[in-house]
C-alpha positions in Angstrom: -106.5 -70.3 12.9 -105.7 -69.8 16.6 -102.9 -72.4 16.4 -101.2 -70.6 13.6 -101.7 -67.2 15.3 -100.0 -68.5 18.4 -97.1 -70.0 16.4 -96.6 -66.7 14.5 -96.7 -64.7 17.8 -94.1 -67.0 19.4 -91.8 -66.8 16.4 -92.0 -63.0 16.3 -91.3 -62.8 20.0 -88.2 -64.9 19.7 -87.0 -62.8 16.7 -87.6 -59.5 18.5 -86.0 -60.7 21.7 -83.0 -61.8 19.7 -82.7 -58.6 17.7 -83.3 -56.4 20.6 -81.7 -58.6 23.3 -80.0 -55.6 25.1 -83.4 -53.8 25.5 -85.0 -57.1 26.7 -82.2 -57.7 29.2 -82.4 -54.2 30.5 -86.2 -54.6 31.0 -85.7 -57.8 32.9 -82.9 -56.2 35.0 -85.2 -53.3 36.0 -87.9 -55.9 36.8 -85.6 -57.8 39.1 -84.8 -54.6 41.0 -88.5 -53.7 41.2 -89.3 -57.2 42.6 -86.4 -57.2 45.1 -86.9 -53.6 46.3 -90.6 -53.1 46.3 -92.9 -56.0 45.3 -91.6 -58.8 47.6 -91.4 -56.7 50.8 -94.8 -55.2 50.2 -96.8 -58.0 48.8 -95.5 -61.2 50.4 -96.8 -60.5 53.9 -100.3 -59.7 52.6 -100.4 -62.7 50.4 -99.5 -64.9 53.4 -102.1 -63.2 55.6 -104.9 -63.4 53.1 -104.4 -67.2 52.7 -103.8 -67.8 56.4 -107.1 -66.2 57.3 -108.9 -68.7 55.1 -106.8 -71.8 56.1 -107.0 -71.3 59.9 -110.8 -70.8 59.8 -110.9 -67.1 60.5 -112.7 -66.4 57.2 -115.7 -68.5 58.3 -115.9 -66.6 61.6 -115.7 -63.2 59.8 -118.1 -64.5 57.2 -120.8 -65.0 59.9 -120.5 -61.4 61.0 -120.4 -59.9 57.5 -122.7 -62.2 55.6 -125.7 -59.8 55.6 -123.5 -57.1 54.1 -121.9 -59.2 51.4 -125.1 -60.9 50.4 -127.0 -57.6 50.0 -124.1 -55.8 48.2 -122.5 -58.6 46.1 -124.8 -61.7 46.5 -121.8 -63.5 47.9 -121.3 -65.4 51.2 -119.8 -63.6 54.1 -116.4 -65.4 53.6 -116.0 -63.3 50.4 -115.4 -60.3 52.6 -111.9 -61.7 53.2 -111.1 -61.3 49.5 -112.6 -57.8 49.3 -110.6 -56.6 52.3 -107.4 -58.3 51.1 -107.7 -56.6 47.7 -108.1 -53.1 49.0 -105.4 -53.4 51.6 -102.8 -55.7 50.1 -102.7 -54.8 46.4 -103.7 -56.4 43.1 -102.8 -60.1 43.6 -103.8 -60.3 47.3 -107.5 -60.5 46.5 -107.0 -63.2 43.9 -104.9 -65.2 46.4 -107.7 -65.0 48.9 -110.3 -66.0 46.3 -108.2 -69.0 45.3 -108.0 -70.2 48.9 -111.7 -69.6 49.5 -112.6 -71.7 46.4 -110.2 -74.5 47.3 -111.8 -74.7 50.8 -115.3 -74.9 49.4 -116.3 -71.4 50.7 -117.1 -70.1 47.2 -118.5 -71.8 44.2 -116.7 -71.6 40.9 -119.2 -69.1 39.5 -118.9 -66.9 42.7 -115.1 -67.0 42.5 -115.1 -66.0 38.9 -117.3 -63.0 39.6 -115.4 -62.0 42.7 -112.1 -62.1 40.7 -113.5 -59.5 38.3 -114.0 -56.8 41.0 -111.6 -57.7 43.8 -108.8 -55.9 42.1 -107.2 -52.8 43.7 -103.8 -51.3 43.8 -103.6 -51.0 47.6 -102.6 -48.1 49.9 -98.8 -48.9 49.8 -98.6 -48.4 46.1 -101.0 -45.6 45.6 -100.3 -43.4 48.6 -96.6 -44.2 49.0 -95.2 -44.9 45.5 -97.6 -43.0 43.2 -98.7 -40.2 45.5 -95.6 -39.7 47.6 -92.7 -40.7 45.3 -94.0 -40.0 41.8 -96.2 -36.9 42.4 -94.8 -35.6 45.7 -98.4 -35.4 47.1 -99.7 -38.3 49.3 -103.1 -36.6 49.2 -103.4 -37.4 45.5 -102.5 -41.0 46.3 -105.2 -41.1 49.0 -107.7 -39.7 46.5 -106.8 -42.4 44.0 -107.1 -45.1 46.7 -110.6 -43.8 47.6 -111.6 -43.9 43.9 -110.2 -47.5 43.6 -112.1 -48.7 46.6 -115.3 -47.2 45.3 -114.7 -48.9 41.9 -114.4 -52.2 43.7 -117.7 -51.7 45.5 -119.6 -50.3 42.5 -118.4 -53.0 40.1 -119.2 -55.7 42.6 -122.8 -54.4 43.0 -123.2 -54.1 39.2 -122.0 -57.7 38.7 -124.4 -58.8 41.5 -127.4 -57.7 39.4 -126.0 -59.2 36.2 -124.9 -62.6 37.5 -125.9 -62.9 41.1 -129.3 -64.3 40.5 -127.8 -67.4 38.8 -126.1 -68.5 42.0 -126.9 -69.6 45.5 -125.8 -67.2 48.2 -124.1 -69.6 50.6 -121.4 -72.2 50.2 -122.1 -75.9 50.8 -122.0 -77.1 54.4 -119.5 -79.8 53.3 -116.6 -77.4 53.1 -113.1 -78.4 54.1 -112.5 -78.8 57.8 -110.6 -76.2 59.7 -106.8 -76.9 59.7 -104.7 -76.8 62.8 -102.2 -73.9 63.2 -99.2 -75.8 61.8 -101.1 -77.0 58.7 -102.5 -73.6 58.1 -99.0 -72.0 58.4 -97.4 -74.5 56.0 -100.1 -74.2 53.4 -100.2 -70.4 53.6 -96.4 -70.0 53.3 -96.3 -72.3 50.3 -99.2 -70.6 48.6 -97.8 -67.1 49.2 -94.4 -68.2 47.9 -95.7 -69.7 44.8 -97.9 -66.7 44.1 -95.0 -64.3 44.7 -92.8 -66.3 42.3 -95.4 -66.1 39.6 -95.9 -62.4 40.2 -92.2 -61.6 39.9 -92.0 -63.8 36.7 -94.8 -61.8 35.0 -93.1 -58.5 36.1 -89.9 -59.6 34.4 -91.8 -60.6 31.3 -93.6 -57.3 31.2 -90.3 -55.5 31.6 -88.7 -57.4 28.7 -91.7 -56.9 26.5 -91.9 -53.2 27.2 -88.2 -52.7 26.5 -88.4 -54.6 23.2 -91.5 -52.6 22.0 -89.8 -49.3 23.0 -86.5 -50.2 21.2 -88.4 -51.5 18.1 -90.3 -48.3 17.8 -93.7 -49.9 18.2 -94.5 -47.8 21.2 -93.7 -44.6 19.4 -95.7 -45.7 16.3 -98.8 -46.4 18.4 -98.3 -43.1 20.1 -98.1 -41.3 16.8 -101.2 -43.1 15.5 -103.2 -42.1 18.6 -102.0 -38.5 18.2 -103.2 -38.6 14.6 -106.8 -39.2 15.7 -106.7 -36.3 18.1 -105.3 -37.7 21.4 -102.9 -35.5 23.3 -99.3 -36.3 23.0 -98.6 -37.1 26.7 -101.7 -39.3 27.0 -100.8 -41.1 23.8 -97.3 -41.8 25.0 -98.7 -43.3 28.2 -101.2 -45.8 26.6 -98.8 -48.7 25.8 -97.0 -48.6 29.1 -100.3 -48.4 31.0 -101.7 -51.4 29.1 -98.6 -53.6 29.6 -97.6 -52.9 33.3 -99.1 -50.7 35.9 -95.8 -49.5 37.4 -94.3 -48.3 34.1 -97.7 -47.0 33.1 -97.9 -44.8 36.1 -94.4 -43.5 35.5 -95.4 -42.5 32.0 -98.9 -41.3 32.9 -97.7 -38.9 35.6 -97.0 -36.4 32.8 -100.4 -36.9 31.2 -102.4 -35.8 34.2 -104.0 -37.5 37.1 -107.1 -38.8 35.2 -104.7 -40.8 33.0 -102.9 -42.0 36.1 -106.2 -43.1 37.6 -107.0 -45.1 34.4 -103.7 -46.9 34.6 -104.2 -48.0 38.2 -107.9 -48.8 37.6 -107.2 -51.0 34.6 -104.2 -52.7 36.2 -102.1 -53.6 33.2 -101.7 -57.0 31.4 -98.9 -58.0 33.8 -101.4 -57.8 36.8 -104.1 -59.5 34.7 -101.7 -62.4 34.0 -100.8 -62.7 37.6 -104.4 -63.0 38.6 -105.1 -65.5 35.9 -102.2 -67.6 37.1 -103.2 -67.5 40.7 -106.8 -68.4 39.8 -105.9 -71.0 37.1 -108.1 -73.6 38.8 -111.2 -71.4 38.5 -110.8 -70.8 34.8 -111.8 -67.1 34.6 -113.5 -66.0 31.3 -111.3 -63.5 29.6 -113.9 -61.3 28.0 -115.9 -60.4 31.2 -112.8 -59.8 33.2 -111.3 -57.5 30.5 -114.5 -55.7 30.1 -114.8 -55.0 33.9 -111.2 -53.9 34.1 -111.6 -51.5 31.2 -114.8 -50.1 32.7 -113.1 -49.7 36.1 -110.2 -47.8 34.4 -112.6 -45.4 32.7 -114.6 -44.9 35.9 -111.5 -44.1 37.9 -110.3 -41.7 35.2 -113.7 -39.9 35.2 -114.0 -39.8 39.0 -110.5 -38.4 39.3 -111.3 -35.6 36.9 -114.5 -34.8 38.7 -112.9 -34.8 42.2 -109.6 -33.2 41.3 -110.7 -29.6 42.3 -110.8 -30.7 46.0 -107.0 -31.0 46.0 -105.5 -27.6 45.1 -101.9 -28.9 45.2 -102.6 -31.9 42.9 -102.2 -30.1 39.6 -98.9 -28.6 40.7 -97.5 -32.0 41.8 -98.1 -33.7 38.5 -94.9 -34.0 36.5 -92.5 -34.2 39.4 -89.5 -36.3 38.3 -89.7 -39.9 39.5 -86.5 -41.6 40.4 -87.1 -44.6 42.6 -84.3 -45.6 44.9 -83.9 -49.2 43.9 -81.3 -51.2 45.6 -78.6 -51.9 43.0 -77.2 -54.8 44.9 -79.9 -55.9 47.3 -78.6 -59.0 49.1 -81.9 -59.5 51.0 -84.0 -59.2 47.8 -81.8 -61.6 45.9 -81.9 -64.0 48.7 -85.7 -63.8 48.8 -85.9 -64.6 45.1 -83.6 -67.6 45.5 -85.5 -68.9 48.5 -88.8 -68.6 46.6 -87.4 -70.5 43.6 -86.3 -73.3 46.0 -89.7 -73.3 47.6 -91.3 -73.7 44.2 -89.1 -76.6 43.2 -89.7 -78.4 46.5 -93.4 -77.9 46.2 -93.6 -79.5 42.7 -95.2 -82.9 43.1 -93.0 -85.8 42.2 -94.5 -88.2 39.7 -93.0 -91.4 38.3 -92.4 -91.4 34.6 -93.7 -94.4 32.7 -91.5 -95.8 30.0 -93.2 -95.8 26.6 -92.2 -98.8 24.5 
């Protein structure tokens, strides 16, 4: 049954992208601009730094200092603090990148890495304070509030998962972990890992842009919105549901008219594009879909409720919602285009060469 469902979905996707090719192309074009102007400059440095801290041995040193805290809060070794810090400072994929490196270096078990992947998911200060608070709402204080709520959701979800799954695992990694690499090796591995991760992130952003454009042009987004309005949901909130589920950037752009609680849900949930990015980066860990989706949904609901509860402390927040958002994307960004080309070349060069065997 699953095989036929996948085949049907693939055929429908091909048909819709063919019929609504202009909308798909426009969505991909906007995704390229987003990657070149915003994602690559903001995410690549943090992706590199999070992996470099693990590869050069800094994570083990930090782990010794923070081990009592991470063990009591999350039932995880001290090295996991690298992933937690990376997630709340570098944005959604940075935590996953750090977790992948920790697992590959033997500092986290597979079960520990799976659990950490469920809660080390945060939008980061650059996106929340700068893009959402400053550009979309005209109020960085709202972005700071959303960031504080996101960080609290990371800590709370980590503690909850500790009591659900923590007793099934040992606290500390094995002593036979990978040896500390020299500076040149750590630099090479970190750049390659960050480049591969960045390329996958951009690819999923382009896919989400194409899918969102097709659904909008086909009228599916409007149909779902009308259905939700029919069961009592407010119009602006209903219109923001599909964009928030697909991709967090477009979801925030739509949710800004629905109120800050809906905006908080969008950044707390993260969107399918972010989820696919995390699953790709952590492909070796084989994350279970159901627990991950359940945690992300609960984090989204928690962020929405917390935002509604804390909103009165920001008197200017209600006024700022609904400010027109017009991001200044570089229409012809030479630097961004060059970065995309370089990452593509890096990915090609990093593909292992294998000899093909002739089958007689």
